[in-house]
C-alpha beads as a LAMMPS data file, in Angstrom:
LAMMPS data file: protein, C-alpha beads

386 atoms
385 bonds

1 atom types
1 bond types

-500.0 500.0 xlo xhi
-500.0 500.0 ylo yhi
-500.0 500.0 zlo zhi

Masses

1 110.0

Atoms # bond

1 1 1 -389.870 -360.693 -398.723
2 1 1 -392.084 -357.125 -399.364
3 1 1 -395.468 -357.580 -400.849
4 1 1 -395.304 -354.218 -402.574
5 1 1 -392.322 -354.699 -404.241
6 1 1 -391.094 -356.298 -407.613
7 1 1 -389.250 -359.536 -408.402
8 1 1 -387.387 -361.446 -410.924
9 1 1 -388.682 -365.096 -410.740
10 1 1 -387.987 -367.228 -413.671
11 1 1 -385.623 -366.608 -416.431
12 1 1 -385.164 -368.283 -419.836
13 1 1 -383.511 -368.336 -423.295
14 1 1 -383.460 -369.862 -426.578
15 1 1 -380.574 -371.276 -428.265
16 1 1 -378.441 -368.369 -429.890
17 1 1 -377.214 -368.936 -433.229
18 1 1 -376.644 -367.566 -436.792
19 1 1 -378.991 -367.800 -439.594
20 1 1 -381.627 -369.986 -437.249
21 1 1 -384.238 -371.935 -439.206
22 1 1 -386.348 -371.804 -435.921
23 1 1 -389.558 -369.680 -436.492
24 1 1 -388.719 -366.582 -434.197
25 1 1 -391.811 -367.454 -432.349
26 1 1 -390.647 -370.723 -431.547
27 1 1 -387.570 -369.413 -430.093
28 1 1 -389.678 -367.259 -427.888
29 1 1 -392.019 -370.193 -426.504
30 1 1 -388.642 -372.035 -425.756
31 1 1 -387.531 -369.113 -423.552
32 1 1 -390.718 -368.901 -422.220
33 1 1 -390.938 -372.599 -421.202
34 1 1 -387.572 -372.304 -419.902
35 1 1 -388.404 -369.306 -417.631
36 1 1 -391.778 -370.669 -416.384
37 1 1 -389.913 -374.018 -415.342
38 1 1 -387.558 -372.113 -413.347
39 1 1 -389.920 -370.106 -411.539
40 1 1 -392.263 -373.252 -411.281
41 1 1 -395.360 -371.412 -413.015
42 1 1 -397.845 -372.451 -414.768
43 1 1 -399.086 -370.434 -418.152
44 1 1 -402.475 -369.947 -416.085
45 1 1 -400.667 -367.789 -413.585
46 1 1 -399.093 -365.463 -416.066
47 1 1 -401.702 -362.505 -416.138
48 1 1 -399.352 -359.915 -417.951
49 1 1 -396.838 -359.771 -420.923
50 1 1 -394.391 -356.744 -421.753
51 1 1 -391.724 -356.198 -424.588
52 1 1 -389.729 -354.105 -426.605
53 1 1 -390.503 -352.583 -429.172
54 1 1 -393.434 -355.106 -430.290
55 1 1 -393.577 -356.632 -433.636
56 1 1 -392.219 -354.241 -436.235
57 1 1 -393.494 -355.226 -439.721
58 1 1 -391.176 -352.756 -441.196
59 1 1 -388.138 -354.591 -439.855
60 1 1 -389.026 -358.188 -438.904
61 1 1 -385.418 -358.849 -438.261
62 1 1 -385.034 -356.485 -435.427
63 1 1 -388.556 -357.610 -434.087
64 1 1 -390.370 -360.006 -435.269
65 1 1 -392.550 -361.255 -432.265
66 1 1 -395.301 -358.867 -430.384
67 1 1 -396.914 -359.248 -427.222
68 1 1 -400.126 -359.961 -428.845
69 1 1 -398.832 -362.908 -431.191
70 1 1 -397.320 -364.288 -427.863
71 1 1 -400.720 -364.079 -425.992
72 1 1 -402.750 -365.620 -428.698
73 1 1 -400.127 -368.050 -428.899
74 1 1 -400.041 -369.460 -425.232
75 1 1 -403.587 -368.328 -424.453
76 1 1 -402.471 -366.095 -421.938
77 1 1 -405.122 -364.585 -419.818
78 1 1 -403.783 -360.795 -419.763
79 1 1 -405.109 -358.445 -417.281
80 1 1 -402.151 -356.022 -418.419
81 1 1 -399.668 -355.717 -421.334
82 1 1 -397.542 -353.347 -423.395
83 1 1 -395.416 -353.466 -426.209
84 1 1 -393.380 -350.181 -428.178
85 1 1 -390.358 -348.941 -428.979
86 1 1 -390.928 -345.238 -426.970
87 1 1 -389.372 -346.012 -423.704
88 1 1 -386.405 -345.660 -422.684
89 1 1 -384.594 -348.907 -424.100
90 1 1 -385.111 -352.554 -424.112
91 1 1 -384.827 -353.085 -420.637
92 1 1 -387.784 -350.626 -420.109
93 1 1 -390.237 -353.180 -420.908
94 1 1 -388.729 -354.725 -417.257
95 1 1 -389.318 -351.609 -415.927
96 1 1 -393.124 -351.087 -417.120
97 1 1 -393.692 -354.590 -415.675
98 1 1 -392.292 -354.193 -412.389
99 1 1 -394.484 -350.933 -412.268
100 1 1 -397.331 -352.848 -413.152
101 1 1 -396.953 -355.307 -410.580
102 1 1 -396.468 -352.717 -407.931
103 1 1 -399.684 -351.176 -408.985
104 1 1 -401.650 -354.349 -408.490
105 1 1 -402.291 -354.533 -412.695
106 1 1 -400.372 -358.023 -412.662
107 1 1 -399.178 -360.682 -410.838
108 1 1 -396.766 -362.323 -412.993
109 1 1 -395.343 -360.793 -416.228
110 1 1 -393.975 -362.312 -419.014
111 1 1 -391.187 -359.801 -420.287
112 1 1 -389.415 -361.034 -423.603
113 1 1 -386.940 -359.693 -426.556
114 1 1 -386.628 -361.813 -429.712
115 1 1 -383.994 -360.954 -432.270
116 1 1 -383.797 -362.394 -435.593
117 1 1 -381.602 -360.372 -437.340
118 1 1 -379.216 -362.750 -438.838
119 1 1 -382.026 -365.159 -440.425
120 1 1 -383.531 -362.352 -441.940
121 1 1 -380.073 -361.224 -443.393
122 1 1 -379.955 -364.887 -444.671
123 1 1 -383.690 -365.158 -446.114
124 1 1 -384.471 -361.382 -447.172
125 1 1 -387.331 -362.982 -449.579
126 1 1 -389.108 -363.709 -446.160
127 1 1 -387.755 -361.062 -444.027
128 1 1 -387.382 -357.998 -446.862
129 1 1 -384.860 -355.504 -445.760
130 1 1 -385.993 -352.157 -444.785
131 1 1 -385.937 -349.528 -447.713
132 1 1 -387.085 -345.890 -448.012
133 1 1 -387.622 -344.016 -451.339
134 1 1 -386.702 -340.870 -449.159
135 1 1 -384.952 -339.744 -446.281
136 1 1 -386.672 -337.999 -443.426
137 1 1 -387.141 -337.729 -439.665
138 1 1 -383.943 -338.564 -437.704
139 1 1 -382.171 -340.003 -440.800
140 1 1 -381.815 -336.771 -442.462
141 1 1 -379.503 -336.033 -440.290
142 1 1 -377.012 -338.991 -440.673
143 1 1 -378.176 -340.694 -444.129
144 1 1 -376.822 -338.172 -446.232
145 1 1 -373.341 -338.342 -444.761
146 1 1 -372.961 -342.062 -444.874
147 1 1 -373.487 -342.344 -440.900
148 1 1 -376.497 -344.766 -441.024
149 1 1 -374.618 -347.314 -438.569
150 1 1 -374.841 -346.896 -434.548
151 1 1 -371.093 -347.658 -434.786
152 1 1 -370.784 -344.207 -436.640
153 1 1 -372.927 -342.659 -433.706
154 1 1 -371.643 -344.171 -430.550
155 1 1 -367.847 -343.672 -432.093
156 1 1 -368.301 -339.779 -431.637
157 1 1 -368.612 -339.783 -428.024
158 1 1 -365.738 -342.606 -427.935
159 1 1 -363.630 -340.014 -429.963
160 1 1 -364.238 -337.354 -427.302
161 1 1 -363.075 -339.646 -424.737
162 1 1 -359.661 -340.031 -427.110
163 1 1 -359.263 -336.258 -427.649
164 1 1 -360.481 -335.096 -424.488
165 1 1 -359.462 -337.453 -421.899
166 1 1 -356.583 -339.952 -423.334
167 1 1 -358.415 -342.889 -423.941
168 1 1 -356.373 -345.580 -426.008
169 1 1 -357.452 -348.649 -427.838
170 1 1 -355.187 -350.435 -425.650
171 1 1 -357.523 -349.375 -422.901
172 1 1 -360.904 -349.663 -425.144
173 1 1 -359.736 -353.515 -426.096
174 1 1 -360.398 -354.865 -422.465
175 1 1 -364.442 -354.913 -422.797
176 1 1 -363.714 -357.090 -425.974
177 1 1 -360.917 -359.099 -424.554
178 1 1 -363.056 -359.444 -421.042
179 1 1 -366.216 -360.497 -423.064
180 1 1 -364.662 -363.084 -424.805
181 1 1 -362.674 -364.677 -422.327
182 1 1 -366.119 -364.983 -420.213
183 1 1 -368.072 -366.316 -423.501
184 1 1 -365.468 -369.335 -423.250
185 1 1 -367.009 -370.143 -420.301
186 1 1 -370.626 -369.984 -421.350
187 1 1 -372.044 -372.951 -423.043
188 1 1 -374.478 -370.960 -424.818
189 1 1 -372.261 -368.042 -426.035
190 1 1 -372.184 -367.508 -430.002
191 1 1 -368.649 -367.047 -429.703
192 1 1 -366.738 -369.447 -427.715
193 1 1 -362.842 -368.228 -428.836
194 1 1 -360.647 -366.040 -426.885
195 1 1 -359.489 -362.836 -427.889
196 1 1 -355.753 -361.512 -427.970
197 1 1 -354.605 -357.786 -427.955
198 1 1 -352.486 -358.719 -431.184
199 1 1 -355.945 -359.345 -433.144
200 1 1 -357.610 -356.735 -431.618
201 1 1 -354.874 -354.058 -433.008
202 1 1 -355.063 -355.415 -436.245
203 1 1 -358.613 -355.465 -437.266
204 1 1 -359.863 -353.536 -439.379
205 1 1 -361.763 -350.323 -438.219
206 1 1 -365.027 -349.610 -438.655
207 1 1 -365.807 -346.134 -437.394
208 1 1 -362.829 -344.608 -435.399
209 1 1 -361.542 -345.517 -432.929
210 1 1 -364.076 -348.545 -433.058
211 1 1 -362.740 -351.725 -434.608
212 1 1 -364.229 -354.817 -435.745
213 1 1 -364.262 -356.495 -432.467
214 1 1 -365.711 -353.403 -430.909
215 1 1 -368.854 -354.345 -432.011
216 1 1 -371.513 -356.767 -431.509
217 1 1 -373.103 -359.235 -434.008
218 1 1 -376.713 -360.181 -435.030
219 1 1 -378.125 -362.934 -433.392
220 1 1 -381.239 -364.980 -433.588
221 1 1 -382.223 -365.617 -429.912
222 1 1 -384.979 -364.823 -427.277
223 1 1 -384.376 -364.143 -423.542
224 1 1 -387.502 -363.957 -421.181
225 1 1 -387.450 -362.402 -417.920
226 1 1 -390.510 -363.109 -415.426
227 1 1 -391.452 -360.246 -412.936
228 1 1 -393.783 -361.060 -410.416
229 1 1 -395.435 -359.345 -407.348
230 1 1 -394.224 -359.219 -403.949
231 1 1 -397.492 -360.496 -402.860
232 1 1 -397.365 -363.588 -405.397
233 1 1 -393.914 -365.097 -404.191
234 1 1 -395.708 -367.927 -402.389
235 1 1 -396.629 -369.574 -405.649
236 1 1 -392.794 -369.031 -406.831
237 1 1 -390.160 -371.956 -406.191
238 1 1 -387.146 -370.618 -407.220
239 1 1 -385.116 -367.910 -405.808
240 1 1 -386.477 -364.162 -406.059
241 1 1 -384.267 -361.207 -406.982
242 1 1 -385.403 -357.953 -405.895
243 1 1 -385.555 -355.439 -408.219
244 1 1 -384.082 -352.851 -405.850
245 1 1 -384.101 -349.987 -408.065
246 1 1 -384.355 -348.722 -411.739
247 1 1 -383.943 -345.916 -413.767
248 1 1 -384.314 -344.908 -417.258
249 1 1 -383.760 -341.805 -419.598
250 1 1 -384.204 -340.315 -422.796
251 1 1 -381.430 -337.892 -423.462
252 1 1 -382.629 -336.856 -426.763
253 1 1 -384.546 -339.074 -429.250
254 1 1 -381.987 -338.818 -431.466
255 1 1 -378.287 -339.246 -431.981
256 1 1 -377.983 -335.945 -433.078
257 1 1 -376.052 -333.295 -431.267
258 1 1 -376.744 -334.455 -427.643
259 1 1 -373.960 -333.535 -424.959
260 1 1 -374.172 -336.890 -423.287
261 1 1 -375.426 -340.051 -424.249
262 1 1 -378.177 -341.142 -421.806
263 1 1 -376.541 -343.557 -419.590
264 1 1 -374.726 -340.712 -417.806
265 1 1 -378.343 -339.227 -416.135
266 1 1 -379.453 -342.541 -415.911
267 1 1 -376.771 -343.971 -413.653
268 1 1 -377.000 -341.009 -411.723
269 1 1 -380.804 -341.237 -411.161
270 1 1 -380.469 -345.164 -410.307
271 1 1 -378.836 -344.277 -406.915
272 1 1 -381.268 -341.699 -405.965
273 1 1 -383.943 -344.654 -405.741
274 1 1 -381.776 -347.316 -403.719
275 1 1 -380.297 -348.180 -400.307
276 1 1 -377.206 -349.615 -402.027
277 1 1 -374.258 -347.452 -403.463
278 1 1 -371.920 -348.366 -406.350
279 1 1 -369.365 -350.000 -403.515
280 1 1 -372.237 -352.613 -402.702
281 1 1 -372.212 -353.800 -406.365
282 1 1 -370.731 -357.393 -406.923
283 1 1 -370.995 -357.386 -410.206
284 1 1 -372.061 -355.163 -413.387
285 1 1 -373.787 -356.531 -416.531
286 1 1 -373.096 -353.413 -418.978
287 1 1 -374.803 -353.086 -422.629
288 1 1 -372.077 -353.479 -425.035
289 1 1 -373.286 -353.175 -428.567
290 1 1 -370.537 -351.194 -428.837
291 1 1 -367.452 -351.566 -426.469
292 1 1 -367.315 -347.581 -425.754
293 1 1 -370.671 -348.052 -424.179
294 1 1 -369.712 -350.177 -421.320
295 1 1 -366.928 -347.549 -420.298
296 1 1 -369.501 -344.661 -420.600
297 1 1 -371.741 -346.948 -418.395
298 1 1 -368.846 -347.880 -415.684
299 1 1 -368.380 -343.658 -415.624
300 1 1 -372.135 -342.813 -415.408
301 1 1 -372.905 -345.349 -412.440
302 1 1 -370.007 -343.664 -410.665
303 1 1 -367.550 -346.865 -410.402
304 1 1 -365.173 -344.178 -411.928
305 1 1 -365.107 -340.472 -412.975
306 1 1 -366.513 -338.879 -416.057
307 1 1 -363.051 -339.303 -418.284
308 1 1 -361.802 -341.702 -416.002
309 1 1 -363.083 -345.251 -417.537
310 1 1 -359.841 -345.908 -419.966
311 1 1 -358.035 -345.818 -417.113
312 1 1 -360.513 -347.753 -414.552
313 1 1 -360.445 -350.513 -417.090
314 1 1 -356.834 -350.534 -418.205
315 1 1 -355.118 -353.974 -418.051
316 1 1 -358.363 -355.563 -417.529
317 1 1 -357.861 -356.990 -414.037
318 1 1 -360.328 -354.998 -411.960
319 1 1 -363.072 -356.056 -414.569
320 1 1 -362.344 -359.700 -414.893
321 1 1 -364.265 -362.720 -413.518
322 1 1 -361.767 -362.635 -410.455
323 1 1 -361.642 -358.700 -410.264
324 1 1 -362.910 -356.484 -407.882
325 1 1 -365.995 -355.688 -410.276
326 1 1 -366.755 -358.657 -412.653
327 1 1 -368.061 -357.411 -415.852
328 1 1 -370.562 -359.213 -418.617
329 1 1 -369.794 -362.557 -416.997
330 1 1 -371.534 -364.064 -419.993
331 1 1 -369.595 -362.845 -422.754
332 1 1 -371.447 -359.343 -423.346
333 1 1 -373.194 -359.167 -426.553
334 1 1 -369.524 -359.020 -428.026
335 1 1 -369.167 -362.560 -427.171
336 1 1 -371.876 -364.178 -426.033
337 1 1 -374.513 -362.487 -429.047
338 1 1 -376.533 -359.858 -429.809
339 1 1 -379.706 -360.051 -427.381
340 1 1 -380.443 -356.837 -427.358
341 1 1 -380.431 -355.486 -423.895
342 1 1 -382.031 -358.764 -421.931
343 1 1 -379.123 -360.694 -421.882
344 1 1 -377.832 -358.232 -419.410
345 1 1 -380.453 -358.832 -416.845
346 1 1 -380.773 -362.454 -417.723
347 1 1 -377.070 -362.978 -416.414
348 1 1 -377.468 -360.871 -413.378
349 1 1 -379.964 -363.095 -412.242
350 1 1 -378.039 -366.210 -413.007
351 1 1 -375.039 -364.462 -411.333
352 1 1 -377.119 -363.667 -407.975
353 1 1 -378.383 -367.397 -407.620
354 1 1 -374.966 -368.915 -408.027
355 1 1 -376.119 -370.550 -411.428
356 1 1 -372.895 -369.637 -413.549
357 1 1 -371.324 -372.513 -413.588
358 1 1 -367.746 -371.891 -415.014
359 1 1 -368.077 -368.348 -415.116
360 1 1 -369.785 -367.843 -411.681
361 1 1 -368.485 -365.516 -409.304
362 1 1 -366.664 -366.060 -406.221
363 1 1 -367.917 -364.970 -402.907
364 1 1 -371.737 -365.327 -402.891
365 1 1 -372.600 -362.123 -405.244
366 1 1 -375.968 -360.673 -403.684
367 1 1 -376.112 -357.204 -405.904
368 1 1 -376.049 -356.708 -409.267
369 1 1 -376.116 -353.673 -412.016
370 1 1 -378.054 -354.699 -415.616
371 1 1 -378.201 -351.894 -418.189
372 1 1 -379.525 -351.232 -421.843
373 1 1 -378.626 -348.790 -424.250
374 1 1 -376.934 -345.775 -423.242
375 1 1 -376.767 -343.588 -426.560
376 1 1 -379.999 -341.690 -426.945
377 1 1 -382.352 -344.053 -424.392
378 1 1 -380.956 -345.775 -421.358
379 1 1 -382.140 -347.952 -418.981
380 1 1 -380.453 -349.197 -415.367
381 1 1 -381.531 -351.872 -413.040
382 1 1 -380.361 -352.438 -409.876
383 1 1 -381.186 -356.095 -408.789
384 1 1 -380.570 -357.433 -405.320
385 1 1 -380.912 -360.870 -403.326
386 1 1 -381.838 -359.781 -399.918

Bonds

1 1 1 2
2 1 2 3
3 1 3 4
4 1 4 5
5 1 5 6
6 1 6 7
7 1 7 8
8 1 8 9
9 1 9 10
10 1 10 11
11 1 11 12
12 1 12 13
13 1 13 14
14 1 14 15
15 1 15 16
16 1 16 17
17 1 17 18
18 1 18 19
19 1 19 20
20 1 20 21
21 1 21 22
22 1 22 23
23 1 23 24
24 1 24 25
25 1 25 26
26 1 26 27
27 1 27 28
28 1 28 29
29 1 29 30
30 1 30 31
31 1 31 32
32 1 32 33
33 1 33 34
34 1 34 35
35 1 35 36
36 1 36 37
37 1 37 38
38 1 38 39
39 1 39 40
40 1 40 41
41 1 41 42
42 1 42 43
43 1 43 44
44 1 44 45
45 1 45 46
46 1 46 47
47 1 47 48
48 1 48 49
49 1 49 50
50 1 50 51
51 1 51 52
52 1 52 53
53 1 53 54
54 1 54 55
55 1 55 56
56 1 56 57
57 1 57 58
58 1 58 59
59 1 59 60
60 1 60 61
61 1 61 62
62 1 62 63
63 1 63 64
64 1 64 65
65 1 65 66
66 1 66 67
67 1 67 68
68 1 68 69
69 1 69 70
70 1 70 71
71 1 71 72
72 1 72 73
73 1 73 74
74 1 74 75
75 1 75 76
76 1 76 77
77 1 77 78
78 1 78 79
79 1 79 80
80 1 80 81
81 1 81 82
82 1 82 83
83 1 83 84
84 1 84 85
85 1 85 86
86 1 86 87
87 1 87 88
88 1 88 89
89 1 89 90
90 1 90 91
91 1 91 92
92 1 92 93
93 1 93 94
94 1 94 95
95 1 95 96
96 1 96 97
97 1 97 98
98 1 98 99
99 1 99 100
100 1 100 101
101 1 101 102
102 1 102 103
103 1 103 104
104 1 104 105
105 1 105 106
106 1 106 107
107 1 107 108
108 1 108 109
109 1 109 110
110 1 110 111
111 1 111 112
112 1 112 113
113 1 113 114
114 1 114 115
115 1 115 116
116 1 116 117
117 1 117 118
118 1 118 119
119 1 119 120
120 1 120 121
121 1 121 122
122 1 122 123
123 1 123 124
124 1 124 125
125 1 125 126
126 1 126 127
127 1 127 128
128 1 128 129
129 1 129 130
130 1 130 131
131 1 131 132
132 1 132 133
133 1 133 134
134 1 134 135
135 1 135 136
136 1 136 137
137 1 137 138
138 1 138 139
139 1 139 140
140 1 140 141
141 1 141 142
142 1 142 143
143 1 143 144
144 1 144 145
145 1 145 146
146 1 146 147
147 1 147 148
148 1 148 149
149 1 149 150
150 1 150 151
151 1 151 152
152 1 152 153
153 1 153 154
154 1 154 155
155 1 155 156
156 1 156 157
157 1 157 158
158 1 158 159
159 1 159 160
160 1 160 161
161 1 161 162
162 1 162 163
163 1 163 164
164 1 164 165
165 1 165 166
166 1 166 167
167 1 167 168
168 1 168 169
169 1 169 170
170 1 170 171
171 1 171 172
172 1 172 173
173 1 173 174
174 1 174 175
175 1 175 176
176 1 176 177
177 1 177 178
178 1 178 179
179 1 179 180
180 1 180 181
181 1 181 182
182 1 182 183
183 1 183 184
184 1 184 185
185 1 185 186
186 1 186 187
187 1 187 188
188 1 188 189
189 1 189 190
190 1 190 191
191 1 191 192
192 1 192 193
193 1 193 194
194 1 194 195
195 1 195 196
196 1 196 197
197 1 197 198
198 1 198 199
199 1 199 200
200 1 200 201
201 1 201 202
202 1 202 203
203 1 203 204
204 1 204 205
205 1 205 206
206 1 206 207
207 1 207 208
208 1 208 209
209 1 209 210
210 1 210 211
211 1 211 212
212 1 212 213
213 1 213 214
214 1 214 215
215 1 215 216
216 1 216 217
217 1 217 218
218 1 218 219
219 1 219 220
220 1 220 221
221 1 221 222
222 1 222 223
223 1 223 224
224 1 224 225
225 1 225 226
226 1 226 227
227 1 227 228
228 1 228 229
229 1 229 230
230 1 230 231
231 1 231 232
232 1 232 233
233 1 233 234
234 1 234 235
235 1 235 236
236 1 236 237
237 1 237 238
238 1 238 239
239 1 239 240
240 1 240 241
241 1 241 242
242 1 242 243
243 1 243 244
244 1 244 245
245 1 245 246
246 1 246 247
247 1 247 248
248 1 248 249
249 1 249 250
250 1 250 251
251 1 251 252
252 1 252 253
253 1 253 254
254 1 254 255
255 1 255 256
256 1 256 257
257 1 257 258
258 1 258 259
259 1 259 260
260 1 260 261
261 1 261 262
262 1 262 263
263 1 263 264
264 1 264 265
265 1 265 266
266 1 266 267
267 1 267 268
268 1 268 269
269 1 269 270
270 1 270 271
271 1 271 272
272 1 272 273
273 1 273 274
274 1 274 275
275 1 275 276
276 1 276 277
277 1 277 278
278 1 278 279
279 1 279 280
280 1 280 281
281 1 281 282
282 1 282 283
283 1 283 284
284 1 284 285
285 1 285 286
286 1 286 287
287 1 287 288
288 1 288 289
289 1 289 290
290 1 290 291
291 1 291 292
292 1 292 293
293 1 293 294
294 1 294 295
295 1 295 296
296 1 296 297
297 1 297 298
298 1 298 299
299 1 299 300
300 1 300 301
301 1 301 302
302 1 302 303
303 1 303 304
304 1 304 305
305 1 305 306
306 1 306 307
307 1 307 308
308 1 308 309
309 1 309 310
310 1 310 311
311 1 311 312
312 1 312 313
313 1 313 314
314 1 314 315
315 1 315 316
316 1 316 317
317 1 317 318
318 1 318 319
319 1 319 320
320 1 320 321
321 1 321 322
322 1 322 323
323 1 323 324
324 1 324 325
325 1 325 326
326 1 326 327
327 1 327 328
328 1 328 329
329 1 329 330
330 1 330 331
331 1 331 332
332 1 332 333
333 1 333 334
334 1 334 335
335 1 335 336
336 1 336 337
337 1 337 338
338 1 338 339
339 1 339 340
340 1 340 341
341 1 341 342
342 1 342 343
343 1 343 344
344 1 344 345
345 1 345 346
346 1 346 347
347 1 347 348
348 1 348 349
349 1 349 350
350 1 350 351
351 1 351 352
352 1 352 353
353 1 353 354
354 1 354 355
355 1 355 356
356 1 356 357
357 1 357 358
358 1 358 359
359 1 359 360
360 1 360 361
361 1 361 362
362 1 362 363
363 1 363 364
364 1 364 365
365 1 365 366
366 1 366 367
367 1 367 368
368 1 368 369
369 1 369 370
370 1 370 371
371 1 371 372
372 1 372 373
373 1 373 374
374 1 374 375
375 1 375 376
376 1 376 377
377 1 377 378
378 1 378 379
379 1 379 380
380 1 380 381
381 1 381 382
382 1 382 383
383 1 383 384
384 1 384 385
385 1 385 386
């Protein structure tokens, strides 16, 4: 182990469900306890907390728990902590923690993402929905045209692939079909039923070419990643996973008129900081708030050329659990639930530790990529068990 490197030690996850009655802070504590137990750490050893985007009072379903609340609830003596939305997407919180431990600002940092969107929609009296009296800021370019969903924004880029590169619905379907097949093997997954091509093609359209099954679904859950300094690994009892490289990009802090999604420069940047190459990767856990985002990440990370993503996943064999590049082995956000980015890093560590159970990749995987975002903001982590 290298003293000046950052490692993922513990990982934890609460129950994944919709319309949870358990308070979101308690879900967060559930995930923290599991992560601490796996790492063999006590709360007294934690000296940092990092989250995205922090507590959002105007939209509590999206982010109901902040770093300061967790620090107070657990009595953490934090030497360093951070929480905010102005970073390169959700896993930017892990990047910030890794940077902090490399700089000697902390030894063990709890990174977490808690979502409560399904419960908030079910209980608007407790979690009032976001309402505005006027349109301003970025929304002025979308709301007047009814394009208020990220499905509309992502669909623009997906349709370009349809028109320019020949992406077909049958090709795009392979992301959703693969996610759902893998979710059937994940006991924590939200949807544990397979999806057929006929069901996919007959589903109602949301924003062409994206149909209902191309979209993730609101979920109530918390995921925790503990980032530890290389010099503190003697305190950890589990197999550490090195953060071998990380990259993040803000292509344009808006979906308006950006030529390319931010995943493209982020994917290229990741390999500039790595001793590995795409051919060394054993599994990819790629953000799929909408299925096309996973296709774009495959292209941007160099697993295929720009515009070749549809042909790369055609038929689904290449990205299947027993394929050459297993994708989203826990079910992704389409199958396992919208864990909003953190689920991908969690699953990468599960696979690299050989703890996947029925969904475990064969052949002793050692290198994985986990990503979040991909639209105007994007983050990529290269993780290695070495």
